[in-house]
Residue, then its C-alpha position, 0 to 999 in steps of 0.5 A: m907923733k901925737e894922735l889927733k883927738d877928733y872924736q867927741r862924745t858925751i858919756r854918762m857914768t855912775q858916781t862910783t865911776r866918776k870917783y875912780l876917774e877923778e882919782s886917776e892920774g892925768n890933767g883933766l877928765n879927758e886925759k884921765f879917761e884915756k890913761l885908764v882905758y890904755a891901762a885897762y887895755i894893757k892889763e887885759k893883754e898881760l892877764k891873757e898872756r899870763n892866763v895862757y902861761l898858767e894854763e900850760e903850766n897847769k897841764e904840765l903839773e897835772q901830768e906830773l901829778k898823774i905820773k907821781r900818783q901812778l908811781l905811788y900806787d905801784k909802790l903801795k901795791d908792792v908793799e901790799t904784796h910783801i905784807n901778804k907774803l909775810f902773813t902767808i909765812q908760817 
């Protein structure tokens, strides 16, 4: 069902905005404007969802990195202990 276009408003825009609007897909400025608004809305929603996913993945990677660092630290301490024992052997 096609939505009734009952809202009318005059807008002012920069030449740069006009250029982008005119380069957009659609027949006439109204359709081009609507398509840009819808595309931006959908893209914003996708980016928010992607951001949530990436933040969660980042938390997991940070936790994994913390564990790996601790393992490496423990191994280095073991190596240091063995080296110290070698130097104490006479």
